[in-house]
Jmol script that loads the backbone (N, CA, C; Angstrom):
load data "model"
ATOM      1  N   UNK A   1       0.834  -1.191   0.000  1.00  0.00           N
ATOM      2  CA  UNK A   1       0.000   0.000   0.000  1.00  0.00           C
ATOM      3  C   UNK A   1       0.876   1.252   0.000  1.00  0.00           C
ATOM      4  N   UNK A   2       1.879   1.242   0.864  1.00  0.00           N
ATOM      5  CA  UNK A   2       2.756   2.412   0.970  1.00  0.00           C
ATOM      6  C   UNK A   2       3.494   2.665  -0.337  1.00  0.00           C
ATOM      7  N   UNK A   3       4.005   1.602  -0.939  1.00  0.00           N
ATOM      8  CA  UNK A   3       4.727   1.749  -2.210  1.00  0.00           C
ATOM      9  C   UNK A   3       3.816   2.328  -3.284  1.00  0.00           C
ATOM     10  N   UNK A   4       2.611   1.823  -3.368  1.00  0.00           N
ATOM     11  CA  UNK A   4       1.669   2.316  -4.378  1.00  0.00           C
ATOM     12  C   UNK A   4       1.360   3.796  -4.178  1.00  0.00           C
ATOM     13  N   UNK A   5       1.254   4.224  -2.941  1.00  0.00           N
ATOM     14  CA  UNK A   5       0.933   5.628  -2.668  1.00  0.00           C
ATOM     15  C   UNK A   5       2.118   6.556  -2.918  1.00  0.00           C
ATOM     16  N   UNK A   6       3.321   6.060  -2.759  1.00  0.00           N
ATOM     17  CA  UNK A   6       4.508   6.906  -2.944  1.00  0.00           C
ATOM     18  C   UNK A   6       4.998   6.946  -4.386  1.00  0.00           C
ATOM     19  N   UNK A   7       4.586   5.996  -5.200  1.00  0.00           N
ATOM     20  CA  UNK A   7       5.096   5.906  -6.566  1.00  0.00           C
ATOM     21  C   UNK A   7       4.776   7.144  -7.397  1.00  0.00           C
ATOM     22  N   UNK A   8       3.570   7.662  -7.293  1.00  0.00           N
ATOM     23  CA  UNK A   8       3.197   8.835  -8.097  1.00  0.00           C
ATOM     24  C   UNK A   8       3.887  10.114  -7.630  1.00  0.00           C
ATOM     25  N   UNK A   9       3.826  10.474  -6.342  1.00  0.00           N
ATOM     26  CA  UNK A   9       4.468  11.730  -5.925  1.00  0.00           C
ATOM     27  C   UNK A   9       5.995  11.650  -5.883  1.00  0.00           C
ATOM     28  N   UNK A  10       6.542  10.458  -5.779  1.00  0.00           N
ATOM     29  CA  UNK A  10       8.002  10.274  -5.691  1.00  0.00           C
ATOM     30  C   UNK A  10       8.436   9.239  -6.722  1.00  0.00           C
ATOM     31  N   UNK A  11       8.426   9.591  -8.012  1.00  0.00           N
ATOM     32  CA  UNK A  11       8.783   8.598  -9.029  1.00  0.00           C
ATOM     33  C   UNK A  11      10.222   8.120  -8.865  1.00  0.00           C
ATOM     34  N   UNK A  12      10.439   6.859  -9.189  1.00  0.00           N
ATOM     35  CA  UNK A  12      11.763   6.245  -9.078  1.00  0.00           C
ATOM     36  C   UNK A  12      12.472   6.377 -10.420  1.00  0.00           C
ATOM     37  N   UNK A  13      13.715   6.804 -10.375  1.00  0.00           N
ATOM     38  CA  UNK A  13      14.531   6.904 -11.577  1.00  0.00           C
ATOM     39  C   UNK A  13      14.653   5.521 -12.201  1.00  0.00           C
ATOM     40  N   UNK A  14      14.521   5.395 -13.529  1.00  0.00           N
ATOM     41  CA  UNK A  14      14.626   4.082 -14.174  1.00  0.00           C
ATOM     42  C   UNK A  14      15.980   3.406 -13.955  1.00  0.00           C
ATOM     43  N   UNK A  15      16.996   4.173 -13.578  1.00  0.00           N
ATOM     44  CA  UNK A  15      18.312   3.590 -13.318  1.00  0.00           C
ATOM     45  C   UNK A  15      18.445   3.042 -11.899  1.00  0.00           C
ATOM     46  N   UNK A  16      17.479   3.330 -11.054  1.00  0.00           N
ATOM     47  CA  UNK A  16      17.505   2.853  -9.670  1.00  0.00           C
ATOM     48  C   UNK A  16      17.417   1.333  -9.648  1.00  0.00           C
ATOM     49  N   UNK A  17      18.328   0.687  -8.953  1.00  0.00           N
ATOM     50  CA  UNK A  17      18.331  -0.770  -8.879  1.00  0.00           C
ATOM     51  C   UNK A  17      18.231  -1.280  -7.447  1.00  0.00           C
ATOM     52  N   UNK A  18      18.581  -0.469  -6.487  1.00  0.00           N
ATOM     53  CA  UNK A  18      18.554  -0.921  -5.097  1.00  0.00           C
ATOM     54  C   UNK A  18      17.189  -0.757  -4.468  1.00  0.00           C
ATOM     55  N   UNK A  19      16.833  -1.697  -3.641  1.00  0.00           N
ATOM     56  CA  UNK A  19      15.621  -1.632  -2.822  1.00  0.00           C
ATOM     57  C   UNK A  19      14.322  -1.633  -3.623  1.00  0.00           C
ATOM     58  N   UNK A  20      14.362  -2.186  -4.844  1.00  0.00           N
ATOM     59  CA  UNK A  20      13.144  -2.321  -5.636  1.00  0.00           C
ATOM     60  C   UNK A  20      13.110  -3.709  -6.259  1.00  0.00           C
ATOM     61  N   UNK A  21      11.909  -4.139  -6.689  1.00  0.00           N
ATOM     62  CA  UNK A  21      11.797  -5.415  -7.385  1.00  0.00           C
ATOM     63  C   UNK A  21      12.425  -5.266  -8.763  1.00  0.00           C
ATOM     64  N   UNK A  22      13.312  -6.179  -9.093  1.00  0.00           N
ATOM     65  CA  UNK A  22      13.917  -6.194 -10.423  1.00  0.00           C
ATOM     66  C   UNK A  22      14.525  -7.570 -10.637  1.00  0.00           C
ATOM     67  N   UNK A  23      15.242  -7.703 -11.717  1.00  0.00           N
ATOM     68  CA  UNK A  23      15.856  -8.987 -12.039  1.00  0.00           C
ATOM     69  C   UNK A  23      17.069  -9.272 -11.160  1.00  0.00           C
ATOM     70  N   UNK A  24      17.348  -8.418 -10.218  1.00  0.00           N
ATOM     71  CA  UNK A  24      18.474  -8.641  -9.317  1.00  0.00           C
ATOM     72  C   UNK A  24      19.800  -8.292  -9.954  1.00  0.00           C
ATOM     73  N   UNK A  25      20.819  -9.018  -9.566  1.00  0.00           N
ATOM     74  CA  UNK A  25      22.181  -8.736 -10.033  1.00  0.00           C
ATOM     75  C   UNK A  25      22.342  -8.961 -11.527  1.00  0.00           C
ATOM     76  N   UNK A  26      21.600  -9.898 -12.084  1.00  0.00           N
ATOM     77  CA  UNK A  26      21.765 -10.239 -13.498  1.00  0.00           C
ATOM     78  C   UNK A  26      21.557  -9.026 -14.397  1.00  0.00           C
ATOM     79  N   UNK A  27      20.552  -8.231 -14.110  1.00  0.00           N
ATOM     80  CA  UNK A  27      20.268  -7.051 -14.932  1.00  0.00           C
ATOM     81  C   UNK A  27      21.419  -6.051 -14.865  1.00  0.00           C
ATOM     82  N   UNK A  28      21.953  -5.841 -13.681  1.00  0.00           N
ATOM     83  CA  UNK A  28      23.073  -4.909 -13.521  1.00  0.00           C
ATOM     84  C   UNK A  28      24.332  -5.429 -14.197  1.00  0.00           C
ATOM     85  N   UNK A  29      24.569  -6.729 -14.116  1.00  0.00           N
ATOM     86  CA  UNK A  29      25.747  -7.303 -14.766  1.00  0.00           C
ATOM     87  C   UNK A  29      25.655  -7.184 -16.279  1.00  0.00           C
ATOM     88  N   UNK A  30      24.478  -7.394 -16.833  1.00  0.00           N
ATOM     89  CA  UNK A  30      24.298  -7.236 -18.282  1.00  0.00           C
ATOM     90  C   UNK A  30      24.569  -5.798 -18.708  1.00  0.00           C
ATOM     91  N   UNK A  31      24.096  -4.853 -17.911  1.00  0.00           N
ATOM     92  CA  UNK A  31      24.332  -3.441 -18.207  1.00  0.00           C
ATOM     93  C   UNK A  31      25.825  -3.123 -18.153  1.00  0.00           C
ATOM     94  N   UNK A  32      26.507  -3.626 -17.139  1.00  0.00           N
ATOM     95  CA  UNK A  32      27.948  -3.394 -17.014  1.00  0.00           C
ATOM     96  C   UNK A  32      28.703  -4.010 -18.187  1.00  0.00           C
ATOM     97  N   UNK A  33      28.333  -5.227 -18.573  1.00  0.00           N
ATOM     98  CA  UNK A  33      28.982  -5.875 -19.714  1.00  0.00           C
ATOM     99  C   UNK A  33      28.780  -5.070 -20.991  1.00  0.00           C
ATOM    100  N   UNK A  34      27.594  -4.520 -21.170  1.00  0.00           N
ATOM    101  CA  UNK A  34      27.312  -3.704 -22.353  1.00  0.00           C
ATOM    102  C   UNK A  34      28.161  -2.435 -22.357  1.00  0.00           C
ATOM    103  N   UNK A  35      28.284  -1.789 -21.201  1.00  0.00           N
ATOM    104  CA  UNK A  35      29.108  -0.583 -21.106  1.00  0.00           C
ATOM    105  C   UNK A  35      30.566  -0.883 -21.430  1.00  0.00           C
ATOM    106  N   UNK A  36      31.078  -1.988 -20.906  1.00  0.00           N
ATOM    107  CA  UNK A  36      32.471  -2.379 -21.166  1.00  0.00           C
ATOM    108  C   UNK A  36      32.663  -2.684 -22.647  1.00  0.00           C
ATOM    109  N   UNK A  37      31.733  -3.433 -23.214  1.00  0.00           N
ATOM    110  CA  UNK A  37      31.816  -3.796 -24.636  1.00  0.00           C
ATOM    111  C   UNK A  37      31.823  -2.550 -25.518  1.00  0.00           C
ATOM    112  N   UNK A  38      30.920  -1.612 -25.237  1.00  0.00           N
ATOM    113  CA  UNK A  38      30.849  -0.388 -26.046  1.00  0.00           C
ATOM    114  C   UNK A  38      32.094   0.474 -25.884  1.00  0.00           C
ATOM    115  N   UNK A  39      32.631   0.557 -24.688  1.00  0.00           N
ATOM    116  CA  UNK A  39      33.845   1.343 -24.462  1.00  0.00           C
ATOM    117  C   UNK A  39      35.019   0.745 -25.228  1.00  0.00           C
ATOM    118  N   UNK A  40      35.128  -0.573 -25.216  1.00  0.00           N
ATOM    119  CA  UNK A  40      36.211  -1.234 -25.957  1.00  0.00           C
ATOM    120  C   UNK A  40      36.049  -1.020 -27.458  1.00  0.00           C
ATOM    121  N   UNK A  41      34.812  -1.182 -27.938  1.00  0.00           N
ATOM    122  CA  UNK A  41      34.536  -1.035 -29.368  1.00  0.00           C
ATOM    123  C   UNK A  41      34.858   0.373 -29.849  1.00  0.00           C
ATOM    124  N   UNK A  42      34.511   1.367 -29.039  1.00  0.00           N
ATOM    125  CA  UNK A  42      34.723   2.765 -29.409  1.00  0.00           C
ATOM    126  C   UNK A  42      36.078   3.303 -28.961  1.00  0.00           C
ATOM    127  N   UNK A  43      36.902   2.442 -28.362  1.00  0.00           N
ATOM    128  CA  UNK A  43      38.224   2.838 -27.857  1.00  0.00           C
ATOM    129  C   UNK A  43      38.116   4.035 -26.918  1.00  0.00           C
ATOM    130  N   UNK A  44      37.141   3.970 -26.014  1.00  0.00           N
ATOM    131  CA  UNK A  44      36.907   5.034 -25.045  1.00  0.00           C
ATOM    132  C   UNK A  44      37.265   4.550 -23.643  1.00  0.00           C
ATOM    133  N   UNK A  45      37.824   5.431 -22.829  1.00  0.00           N
ATOM    134  CA  UNK A  45      38.107   5.036 -21.447  1.00  0.00           C
ATOM    135  C   UNK A  45      36.792   4.852 -20.681  1.00  0.00           C
ATOM    136  N   UNK A  46      36.829   3.970 -19.718  1.00  0.00           N
ATOM    137  CA  UNK A  46      35.642   3.711 -18.901  1.00  0.00           C
ATOM    138  C   UNK A  46      36.079   3.545 -17.456  1.00  0.00           C
ATOM    139  N   UNK A  47      35.485   4.307 -16.592  1.00  0.00           N
ATOM    140  CA  UNK A  47      35.759   4.175 -15.164  1.00  0.00           C
ATOM    141  C   UNK A  47      34.580   3.506 -14.479  1.00  0.00           C
ATOM    142  N   UNK A  48      34.869   2.550 -13.624  1.00  0.00           N
ATOM    143  CA  UNK A  48      33.823   1.832 -12.900  1.00  0.00           C
ATOM    144  C   UNK A  48      34.170   1.852 -11.421  1.00  0.00           C
ATOM    145  N   UNK A  49      33.193   2.180 -10.602  1.00  0.00           N
ATOM    146  CA  UNK A  49      33.397   2.220  -9.153  1.00  0.00           C
ATOM    147  C   UNK A  49      32.374   1.298  -8.499  1.00  0.00           C
ATOM    148  N   UNK A  50      32.852   0.435  -7.622  1.00  0.00           N
ATOM    149  CA  UNK A  50      31.971  -0.440  -6.859  1.00  0.00           C
ATOM    150  C   UNK A  50      32.032   0.000  -5.406  1.00  0.00           C
ATOM    151  N   UNK A  51      30.887   0.280  -4.832  1.00  0.00           N
ATOM    152  CA  UNK A  51      30.826   0.741  -3.449  1.00  0.00           C
ATOM    153  C   UNK A  51      29.995  -0.245  -2.637  1.00  0.00           C
ATOM    154  N   UNK A  52      30.543  -0.700  -1.540  1.00  0.00           N
ATOM    155  CA  UNK A  52      29.828  -1.601  -0.639  1.00  0.00           C
ATOM    156  C   UNK A  52      29.295  -0.772   0.519  1.00  0.00           C
ATOM    157  N   UNK A  53      28.005  -0.565   0.540  1.00  0.00           N
ATOM    158  CA  UNK A  53      27.395   0.267   1.571  1.00  0.00           C
ATOM    159  C   UNK A  53      26.853  -0.556   2.739  1.00  0.00           C
ATOM    160  N   UNK A  54      27.311  -1.769   2.879  1.00  0.00           N
ATOM    161  CA  UNK A  54      26.788  -2.652   3.922  1.00  0.00           C
ATOM    162  C   UNK A  54      26.927  -2.043   5.311  1.00  0.00           C
ATOM    163  N   UNK A  55      28.012  -1.345   5.576  1.00  0.00           N
ATOM    164  CA  UNK A  55      28.231  -0.770   6.904  1.00  0.00           C
ATOM    165  C   UNK A  55      27.746   0.676   7.016  1.00  0.00           C
ATOM    166  N   UNK A  56      27.247   1.234   5.925  1.00  0.00           N
ATOM    167  CA  UNK A  56      26.799   2.627   5.956  1.00  0.00           C
ATOM    168  C   UNK A  56      25.598   2.819   6.876  1.00  0.00           C
ATOM    169  N   UNK A  57      24.777   1.806   6.966  1.00  0.00           N
ATOM    170  CA  UNK A  57      23.582   1.887   7.802  1.00  0.00           C
ATOM    171  C   UNK A  57      23.621   0.790   8.851  1.00  0.00           C
ATOM    172  N   UNK A  58      24.729   0.711   9.545  1.00  0.00           N
ATOM    173  CA  UNK A  58      24.947  -0.329  10.547  1.00  0.00           C
ATOM    174  C   UNK A  58      23.870  -0.268  11.628  1.00  0.00           C
ATOM    175  N   UNK A  59      23.270  -1.413  11.888  1.00  0.00           N
ATOM    176  CA  UNK A  59      22.228  -1.465  12.930  1.00  0.00           C
ATOM    177  C   UNK A  59      22.614  -2.419  14.034  1.00  0.00           C
TER     178      UNK A  59
END
end "model"
wireframe off; spacefill off
backbone 0.3
color backbone group
């Protein structure tokens, strides 16, 4: 109920992957593979940062 009520006034960016229903890690890995493939094909530099926020909200 809460999610349905918040969706309209607070739309989620289509790039948002955390804390929502989605295909999980597989979707993100496919996106990363595509970015790497395109960067190699176009001979463009690509920077990737992985951040582990597990301890950011320590309870």
